[in-house]
C-alpha positions as a printed NumPy array, in Angstrom:
array([[-13.643,  10.068,  12.128],
       [-16.197,   8.05 ,  10.339],
       [-15.057,   9.483,   7.035],
       [-11.339,   9.029,   7.628],
       [-12.008,   5.387,   8.451],
       [-13.797,   4.496,   5.184],
       [-10.634,   3.757,   3.417],
       [ -9.335,   1.857,   6.542],
       [-12.226,  -0.48 ,   6.806],
       [-12.494,  -1.019,   2.935],
       [ -8.866,  -2.374,   3.236],
       [ -9.259,  -4.362,   6.594],
       [ -9.269,  -7.45 ,   4.607],
       [ -5.489,  -7.029,   4.006],
       [ -4.828,  -9.171,   6.951],
       [ -1.648, -11.215,   6.152],
       [ -2.325, -10.366,   2.442],
       [ -0.57 ,  -8.247,  -0.151],
       [ -2.082,  -5.037,  -0.665],
       [ -1.481,  -4.656,  -4.473],
       [ -4.42 ,  -7.097,  -4.74 ],
       [ -6.813,  -4.842,  -2.848],
       [ -5.813,  -1.219,  -3.502],
       [ -3.242,  -1.017,  -6.203],
       [ -3.497,  -1.082, -10.08 ],
       [ -6.387,  -0.587, -12.491],
       [ -9.655,  -2.44 , -12.274],
       [-12.327,  -3.176, -14.74 ],
       [-15.021,  -5.528, -15.766],
       [-13.983,  -9.031, -16.807],
       [-15.342, -12.015, -18.72 ],
       [-15.759, -15.271, -16.766],
       [-12.891, -16.956, -18.69 ],
       [-10.68 , -17.042, -21.757],
       [-11.476, -20.331, -23.339],
       [ -9.48 , -22.479, -25.869],
       [-10.457, -25.294, -27.969],
       [-11.226, -28.562, -26.097],
       [ -8.627, -31.498, -26.141],
       [ -7.698, -34.28 , -24.032],
       [ -4.491, -34.314, -21.789],
       [ -2.778, -37.676, -21.617],
       [ -0.013, -39.012, -19.111],
       [  2.009, -39.764, -22.087],
       [  1.848, -36.203, -23.523],
       [  2.699, -34.923, -19.958],
       [  5.798, -37.43 , -19.593],
       [  7.048, -36.455, -22.955],
       [  6.641, -32.838, -22.611],
       [  8.367, -32.821, -19.286],
       [ 11.295, -34.353, -20.839],
       [ 11.452, -31.738, -23.465],
       [ 10.992, -28.974, -20.879],
       [ 14.203, -29.63 , -19.401],
       [ 15.867, -28.469, -22.511],
       [ 13.71 , -25.589, -22.993],
       [ 11.911, -26.864, -25.928],
       [  8.512, -28.193, -24.269],
       [  5.915, -29.94 , -26.522],
       [  2.573, -29.844, -24.629],
       [  0.243, -31.022, -27.646],
       [ -2.687, -32.356, -26.03 ],
       [ -2.257, -30.817, -22.673],
       [ -4.993, -28.689, -21.173],
       [ -4.494, -26.179, -18.221],
       [ -7.029, -24.25 , -16.21 ],
       [ -5.539, -21.159, -14.788],
       [ -7.466, -19.202, -12.028],
       [ -6.222, -15.468, -11.981],
       [ -6.787, -12.86 ,  -9.108],
       [ -6.936, -10.106, -11.98 ],
       [ -9.394,  -9.217, -14.408],
       [ -8.741,  -9.284, -18.149],
       [ -9.213,  -5.454, -18.274],
       [ -6.301,  -4.747, -15.865],
       [ -2.694,  -4.171, -16.99 ],
       [ -1.756,  -7.383, -15.24 ],
       [ -4.452,  -9.358, -16.723],
       [ -3.591,  -8.056, -20.408],
       [ -0.033,  -9.174, -19.936],
       [ -0.971, -12.48 , -18.59 ],
       [ -3.29 , -13.078, -21.549],
       [ -0.548, -12.125, -23.851],
       [  2.036, -14.412, -22.08 ],
       [ -0.578, -17.298, -22.181],
       [ -1.274, -16.844, -26.009],
       [  2.464, -16.949, -26.635],
       [  2.905, -20.131, -24.417],
       [  0.025, -21.786, -26.223],
       [  1.653, -21.08 , -29.469],
       [  4.998, -22.105, -28.519],
       [  4.143, -25.364, -26.512],
       [  0.798, -26.469, -28.217],
       [ -0.792, -26.422, -24.833],
       [ -4.476, -25.363, -24.507],
       [ -5.003, -22.923, -21.55 ],
       [ -8.164, -21.724, -20.024],
       [ -7.943, -18.512, -17.883],
       [-10.733, -17.94 , -15.384],
       [-10.553, -14.269, -14.235],
       [-11.603, -14.595, -10.726],
       [-10.61 , -10.922,  -9.452],
       [ -9.839, -10.162,  -6.001],
       [-12.587, -12.558,  -4.681],
       [-10.517, -15.565,  -5.435],
       [ -9.295, -15.539,  -1.907],
       [-12.69 , -16.12 ,  -0.522],
       [-13.421, -19.268,  -2.794],
       [ -9.964, -20.87 ,  -3.06 ],
       [-10.232, -22.974,   0.129],
       [-13.483, -24.793,  -0.646],
       [-12.399, -24.935,  -4.303],
       [ -9.125, -26.716,  -3.739],
       [-10.581, -28.893,  -0.995],
       [-13.172, -30.067,  -3.593],
       [-10.429, -30.468,  -6.046],
       [-12.146, -28.291,  -8.699],
       [-10.659, -28.042, -12.166],
       [ -7.672, -25.813, -11.376],
       [ -4.111, -26.498, -12.549],
       [ -2.489, -23.224, -11.161],
       [ -3.92 , -20.306,  -9.476],
       [ -2.633, -16.842,  -8.113],
       [ -2.799, -15.658,  -4.598],
       [ -0.733, -14.058,  -1.716],
       [  2.433, -16.115,  -1.129],
       [  1.623, -16.136,   2.568],
       [ -1.806, -17.626,   2.106],
       [ -0.5  , -20.125,  -0.434],
       [  2.311, -21.25 ,   1.848],
       [  0.161, -21.392,   5.163],
       [ -3.391, -21.727,   4.301],
       [ -3.124, -23.912,   0.863],
       [  0.072, -25.82 ,   1.467],
       [ -1.87 , -29.275,   1.665],
       [ -3.365, -28.611,  -1.707],
       [ -0.36 , -27.289,  -3.778],
       [  2.333, -29.262,  -5.462],
       [  5.981, -29.286,  -4.176],
       [  7.846, -27.263,  -6.86 ],
       [ 11.286, -27.683,  -5.414],
       [ 12.746, -30.232,  -7.851],
       [ 11.09 , -28.475, -11.031],
       [ 12.49 , -25.29 ,  -9.624],
       [ 15.817, -26.673,  -9.241],
       [ 15.922, -28.2  , -12.661],
       [ 14.911, -24.939, -14.225],
       [ 17.413, -22.756, -12.386],
       [ 14.625, -20.895, -10.805],
       [ 16.978, -19.565,  -8.078],
       [ 18.61 , -17.368, -10.7  ],
       [ 15.196, -15.888, -11.797],
       [ 13.744, -14.863,  -8.504],
       [ 14.223, -13.2  ,  -5.205],
       [ 15.708, -15.439,  -2.55 ],
       [ 13.632, -13.622,   0.341],
       [ 10.302, -15.077,  -1.113],
       [ 11.618, -18.464,  -1.844],
       [ 13.116, -18.777,   1.631],
       [ 10.329, -17.514,   3.459],
       [  7.733, -19.682,   1.557],
       [  9.683, -22.686,   2.219],
       [  9.998, -22.056,   5.87 ],
       [  6.24 , -21.72 ,   6.182],
       [  5.322, -24.637,   3.817],
       [  8.276, -26.886,   4.431],
       [  8.881, -26.918,   0.516],
       [  8.628, -24.422,  -2.252],
       [  4.835, -23.968,  -2.816],
       [  4.712, -21.158,  -5.317],
       [  6.57 , -19.068,  -8.003],
       [  6.686, -15.249,  -7.339],
       [  4.653, -13.157,  -9.773],
       [  4.542,  -9.747,  -8.21 ],
       [  7.09 ,  -8.664,  -5.618],
       [  6.358,  -6.09 ,  -3.044],
       [  8.546,  -3.992,  -0.733],
       [  7.526,  -1.424,   1.828],
       [  9.398,   1.519,   3.402],
       [  9.494,   5.221,   2.866],
       [  8.721,   6.349,  -0.646],
       [  9.962,   9.943,  -1.36 ],
       [ 10.167,  12.422,  -4.146],
       [ 13.943,  12.821,  -4.97 ],
       [ 13.355,  16.328,  -6.384],
       [ 11.97 ,  17.618,  -2.997],
       [ 14.781,  16.082,  -1.104],
       [ 17.218,  17.825,  -3.373],
       [ 15.436,  21.005,  -3.014],
       [ 15.699,  20.706,   0.794],
       [ 19.481,  19.911,   0.635],
       [ 18.974,  16.21 ,   1.724],
       [ 21.928,  14.534,   0.179],
       [ 21.667,  11.168,   1.984],
       [ 18.642,   9.071,   2.771],
       [ 18.376,   8.795,   6.585],
       [ 18.993,   5.552,   8.198],
       [ 18.166,   6.39 ,  11.895],
       [ 15.116,   7.974,  13.403],
       [ 16.954,  10.968,  14.42 ],
       [ 18.561,  11.434,  10.885],
       [ 14.873,  11.039,   9.643],
       [ 13.479,  13.749,  12.062],
       [ 16.448,  16.052,  10.744],
       [ 15.25 ,  15.409,   7.127],
       [ 11.716,  16.28 ,   8.06 ],
       [ 12.862,  19.547,   9.671],
       [ 14.889,  20.329,   6.524],
       [ 11.855,  19.806,   4.368],
       [  9.46 ,  21.883,   6.543],
       [ 11.892,  24.635,   6.634],
       [ 11.649,  24.917,   2.817],
       [  7.771,  24.793,   3.184],
       [  7.553,  21.323,   2.006],
       [  5.257,  18.839,   3.929],
       [  7.287,  15.871,   5.026],
       [  4.697,  13.034,   5.168],
       [  1.511,  12.134,   3.457],
       [ -0.738,   9.704,   5.399],
       [ -4.153,   8.332,   4.72 ],
       [ -5.963,   6.377,   7.55 ],
       [ -5.756,   3.205,   5.525],
       [ -1.948,   2.964,   6.062],
       [ -1.832,   4.446,   9.486],
       [ -1.385,   0.867,  10.886],
       [  1.393,   0.173,   8.396],
       [  3.35 ,   3.402,   9.445],
       [  3.01 ,   2.816,  13.167],
       [  3.408,  -1.074,  12.678],
       [  6.704,  -0.352,  11.259],
       [  7.659,   1.938,  13.981],
       [  6.805,  -0.243,  16.757],
       [  8.429,  -3.348,  15.307],
       [ 11.742,  -1.363,  15.114],
       [ 11.35 ,  -0.984,  18.962],
       [  9.993,  -4.47 ,  19.929],
       [ 10.118,  -6.687,  16.772],
       [  7.29 ,  -8.099,  14.769],
       [  6.579, -11.236,  16.91 ],
       [  6.296,  -9.166,  20.113],
       [  3.894,  -6.839,  18.318],
       [  1.844,  -9.727,  17.185],
       [  1.696, -10.942,  20.819],
       [  0.435,  -7.672,  22.133],
       [ -2.161,  -7.552,  19.509],
       [ -3.297, -11.063,  20.236],
       [ -3.185, -10.938,  24.141],
       [ -2.893,  -7.325,  25.143],
       [ -0.333,  -6.091,  27.73 ],
       [  0.542,  -2.825,  25.962],
       [  1.129,  -0.955,  29.028],
       [  3.442,  -3.511,  30.32 ],
       [  5.916,  -2.837,  27.602],
       [  7.51 ,   0.619,  28.007],
       [  8.693,   0.718,  24.499],
       [  5.149,   0.696,  23.272],
       [  4.653,   4.106,  25.035],
       [  7.959,   5.23 ,  23.605],
       [  7.119,   4.425,  20.086],
       [  3.687,   6.262,  20.548],
       [  5.519,   9.335,  22.07 ],
       [  7.639,   9.351,  18.959],
       [  4.46 ,   9.683,  16.801],
       [  2.866,  12.232,  18.96 ],
       [  6.042,  14.267,  18.72 ],
       [  6.073,  13.781,  14.971],
       [  2.445,  15.056,  14.644],
       [  3.003,  18.058,  16.965],
       [  6.29 ,  19.041,  14.919],
       [  3.819,  19.537,  11.961],
       [  5.467,  16.895,   9.817],
       [  2.047,  15.415,   8.442],
       [  0.599,  16.954,   5.426],
       [ -2.519,  19.23 ,   5.885],
       [ -5.516,  17.056,   6.636],
       [ -3.689,  13.856,   7.45 ],
       [ -4.472,  11.122,   8.474],
       [ -6.796,  11.572,   5.511],
       [ -9.499,   9.621,   3.675],
       [ -7.688,   7.158,   1.173],
       [ -6.259,   8.178,  -1.335],
       [ -6.583,  12.02 ,  -0.64 ],
       [ -3.21 ,  12.5  ,   1.227],
       [ -0.942,  10.486,  -0.971],
       [ -2.372,  12.107,  -3.966],
       [ -1.162,  15.481,  -2.732],
       [  2.304,  14.246,  -3.537],
       [  1.442,  14.667,  -7.06 ],
       [ -1.431,  17.129,  -7.227],
       [  0.438,  19.951,  -4.942],
       [  3.912,  18.49 ,  -5.405],
       [  4.897,  19.791,  -2.157],
       [  4.606,  16.63 ,  -0.01 ],
       [  7.7  ,  14.67 ,   0.132],
       [  7.305,  11.338,   1.649],
       [  4.739,   8.377,   2.285],
       [  5.232,   5.204,   4.247],
       [  3.764,   2.445,   2.175],
       [  4.323,  -0.438,  -0.227],
       [  5.82 ,   0.077,  -3.759],
       [  2.373,   0.127,  -5.494],
       [  1.723,   3.533,  -4.061],
       [  3.947,   4.932,  -6.757],
       [  1.565,   3.73 ,  -9.404],
       [ -1.447,   4.763,  -7.386],
       [ -0.183,   8.311,  -7.005],
       [  1.14 ,   8.636, -10.807],
       [ -2.174,   7.211, -12.005],
       [ -4.511,   9.196,  -9.779],
       [ -2.618,  12.529, -10.444],
       [ -1.355,  12.254, -13.956],
       [  2.126,  13.292, -12.607],
       [  5.208,  11.047, -12.925],
       [  7.12 ,  11.838,  -9.865],
       [ 10.836,  11.222,  -9.399],
       [ 10.613,   8.41 ,  -6.916],
       [ 12.785,   6.773,  -4.555],
       [ 12.715,   4.334,  -1.65 ],
       [ 14.597,   3.905,   1.645],
       [ 14.118,   1.349,   4.394],
       [ 12.308,   2.351,   7.462],
       [ 14.895,   3.999,   9.832],
       [ 16.218,   2.242,  12.942],
       [ 15.501,   3.39 ,  16.438],
       [ 18.159,   3.634,  19.421],
       [ 17.765,   0.508,  21.566],
       [ 15.543,  -1.172,  19.014],
       [ 15.041,  -4.876,  18.505],
       [ 15.027,  -4.813,  14.583],
       [ 17.069,  -2.262,  12.713],
       [ 16.998,  -3.493,   9.111],
       [ 14.031,  -5.811,   8.205],
       [ 11.605,  -4.663,   5.571],
       [  7.961,  -5.373,   4.661],
       [  8.146,  -7.647,   1.717],
       [  5.19 ,  -9.663,  -0.065],
       [  4.195, -11.31 ,  -3.311],
       [  1.334, -12.311,  -5.293],
       [  2.546, -15.612,  -6.515],
       [  1.335, -18.438,  -8.776],
       [  0.92 , -22.027,  -7.25 ],
       [  0.199, -25.373,  -8.885],
       [ -2.351, -27.777,  -7.523],
       [ -1.26 , -30.981,  -5.916],
       [ -3.923, -32.898,  -7.85 ],
       [ -3.094, -31.442, -11.41 ],
       [ -2.322, -33.928, -13.794],
       [ -0.052, -31.534, -15.622],
       [  2.093, -30.136, -13.005],
       [  5.297, -29.76 , -15.171],
       [  3.331, -27.815, -17.934],
       [  1.681, -25.697, -15.272],
       [  5.069, -24.864, -13.61 ],
       [  6.493, -24.001, -16.972],
       [  3.706, -21.696, -17.672],
       [  4.062, -19.906, -14.228],
       [  7.874, -19.576, -15.034],
       [  7.087, -18.267, -18.611],
       [  4.91 , -15.491, -17.046],
       [  7.328, -14.445, -14.229],
       [ 10.606, -14.444, -15.921],
       [ 12.239, -13.08 , -19.417],
       [ 10.11 , -11.188, -21.73 ],
       [  6.742, -11.152, -20.108],
       [  7.971, -10.498, -16.596],
       [  9.567,  -7.09 , -18.036],
       [  6.271,  -6.34 , -19.862],
       [  4.388,  -6.991, -16.521],
       [  6.888,  -4.571, -14.644],
       [  6.786,  -1.887, -17.329],
       [  2.897,  -2.029, -17.893],
       [  1.819,  -2.275, -14.278],
       [  4.628,  -0.28 , -12.85 ],
       [  6.039,  -2.865, -10.352],
       [  9.003,  -4.642,  -9.325],
       [ 10.043,  -7.488, -11.814],
       [  9.691, -10.76 , -10.38 ],
       [ 13.026, -11.737, -12.295],
       [ 15.754,  -9.86 , -10.904],
       [ 17.629,  -9.886, -14.262],
       [ 14.954,  -7.634, -15.535],
       [ 14.799,  -3.905, -15.138],
       [ 12.518,  -2.005, -12.696],
       [ 10.696,   0.88 , -14.083],
       [ 11.753,   4.399, -12.727],
       [  8.88 ,   4.492, -10.365],
       [ 10.334,   1.618,  -8.477],
       [ 13.841,   3.241,  -7.861],
       [ 15.508,   1.748,  -4.911],
       [ 12.894,  -1.354,  -4.548],
       [ 15.225,  -3.975,  -5.774],
       [ 18.124,  -2.851,  -3.634],
       [ 15.927,  -2.886,  -0.451],
       [ 14.639,  -6.489,  -1.582],
       [ 17.924,  -7.711,  -2.059],
       [ 18.967,  -6.608,   1.372],
       [ 15.969,  -8.195,   3.058],
       [ 16.528, -11.654,   4.556],
       [ 13.654, -11.71 ,   7.233],
       [ 10.562, -10.075,   5.509],
       [  7.992,  -8.407,   7.699],
       [  4.334,  -9.102,   7.104],
       [  1.603,  -6.476,   6.439],
       [  1.241,  -4.069,   9.417],
       [  4.062,  -5.897,  11.24 ],
       [  1.922,  -7.936,  13.659],
       [ -0.921,  -5.465,  14.374],
       [ -2.876,  -7.713,  12.243],
       [ -2.488, -10.835,  14.228],
       [ -5.75 , -10.526,  15.988],
       [ -8.693, -10.759,  13.569],
       [-11.477, -10.245,  16.13 ],
       [ -9.835,  -6.89 ,  17.349],
       [ -8.416,  -5.696,  13.87 ],
       [-10.697,  -2.802,  13.08 ],
       [-10.641,  -1.542,  16.913],
       [ -6.875,  -1.676,  16.753],
       [ -6.584,   0.201,  13.509],
       [ -9.037,   2.94 ,  14.793],
       [ -6.822,   3.672,  17.872],
       [ -3.658,   3.915,  15.657],
       [ -5.637,   6.373,  13.538],
       [ -6.623,   8.279,  16.716],
       [ -2.75 ,   8.511,  17.694],
       [ -2.081,  10.335,  14.257],
       [ -4.966,  12.459,  14.879],
       [ -3.561,  13.767,  18.018],
       [ -6.103,  12.232,  20.359],
       [ -3.571,  11.039,  23.013],
       [ -1.425,  13.356,  25.211],
       [  1.122,  10.654,  25.917],
       [  2.191,   7.336,  24.707],
       [  1.081,   5.745,  27.991],
       [ -2.307,   7.03 ,  27.375],
       [ -2.378,   5.351,  23.856],
       [ -1.102,   1.978,  25.553],
       [ -3.692,   2.074,  28.072],
       [ -6.496,   2.664,  25.512],
       [ -4.902,  -0.367,  23.661],
       [ -5.469,  -2.46 ,  26.655],
       [ -9.042,  -1.404,  27.078],
       [ -9.729,  -3.716,  24.111],
       [ -8.904,  -6.94 ,  26.026]])
């Protein structure tokens, strides 16, 4: 049990965050910063360059920007950002210093923003930006309108961020979407011609796969709460799930036991890959290493993880998590985003916004998608083959679900809740009612 929970506990910091920052992509050592020559920014230069920016010919001579990045300069994302920043400097005359903070940026941003440290723009999860840092970031609404940003971004992230913050607080950099990622070749081998939309159709697909000696589902303990959170939210909705996580009362809602019974039957039917729930990333890697495991419930970065870890380029596809009969939510999808915000106290907000837009649209956004194997932030760009189906699911999502769909709402009990969810997939409960009662024992 302890071994299987290693990956889960390592990723416990995913509460309300995007997981790409914690478990996806390559990692490597980084320098403290990428520094350009010193120069002095003036209000006159900012005013002049803002006027030019509206026409797409910004002149930011004399403007200095400090950019805090959540990546390292050795990662694919960092390399593309550096290339984009170099091009922006050459085209506009601005001087940009990148400070490569890595994933620890989330641990230092609050105090740094409160102290008004030298930061013009920074990267973090859009949920944290819109909720935790909204008092420290600039309202980008007018600049975004003037730039036609709505046509260069996904509405789901803009609308959600505005709902949280009361204004547009950030520019989407790396969109994420979650659901059931699958090997299209194995579906074809099993004779599955249409992706399932309901739980019953999904079980039929699992049976068809198993009948062809194909394991239907990979599952690592790290992502067990994501799988069950998705299923439970289909029955009772994300808000109700969050309320249960916060206050208890799991046994009082009969649909909790029903959702858990579904998972118990799923495990008993033999639809999990051998060893699942496994230690991350052993189970999902079997999709590439053995090529006889068909699906995984996760966010889109899982495709790059599997491809990179195994050296096998699978024929990926995505379909939204299936609906359940009598459920409260039939179509919402997990959607998150690493994003770029401009500080409220920056003296060069227009230049910082223009840099953010330069990185997240057009040429460099396409390079980011291709290099990092991710969904482009600009819908006009093309998703790589590993992201088949992701843009369609994103475009159909109007009410995005958060990571683990409410199960993360109680930070004090987060690890204990996740441990019991892992036990559910290990077959430790005879009935869903037993699971619900064990969850209530935490309160």
